[in-house]
N, C-alpha and C positions, 0 to 999 in steps of 0.2 A: 151624767153626774160624776162618774168615776174619773173623768178626765180633769175635773175640777178639784178633787180631793184624793188623798191617799190614806187608807185606813191601816192602822197597825193595832189590831184588836184581837184579844184572845177570848174565846167563849168557854164557859164552864157550865156543865149540865147539872141542874138541881133535881129535876124530876122528869121521868118519861112515863106516860100512860098510853097503853095501846087498847083501843076499843074498836073492834071490827075493822073497818077500812079507814080508820083515823088514828093518828098518833098525835098526842099533845106533849110538847116538850117545853119545860120551863127552864130558862137559862139565865145566866148573868154574864156580863162582859166588861172588860176593862182594857184600856189602852189609850191610844192617841189618834188624832186626825190631823193630817197636814193639809192646810188650805193652800193649794198651789199658787193662787193669785197673789197672796201676801207673804207666803213663807211661814205663817203662824202655825204653831203646833198647839192644839188644844186637847185637854184631857177628855176622855170618854169613859163613862161608867153607867151602864144600863141594865135593866131587867127586861127579859124578852119572853114572849109566848109565841111559839111556832105551832101551827096546826098543819099536819101533813095529811094528804088524802091519797089513796091509791087510785091511779088512773092508768088504765091499760096495763096493769101489772107492775107499774113503777110508782114509787113514792115521790110526790111533788109537794112543794109548799103551797098550801091552800090559803092560809092566812098568816100574817105576821104582825105582831104588835110589840111596842116597846115603850118604856118610859125611863127618863133619866133618874139616876139615884141621887144626884146632887145638883 
């Protein structure tokens, strides 16, 4: 997928909640995506929910959801 596009996006943290072996992070992001095949640059603006789980002592993304703001 990343060979087809180039992301230029910044993430901003809205909330972080730690519960035992899970972390819930609510973020928003804004920037642009370059579509390499056409050269088009399209705006991106999303809200995200990351759920991290601790696995063998390391935090890993367990779930990721997003929706477009516009």
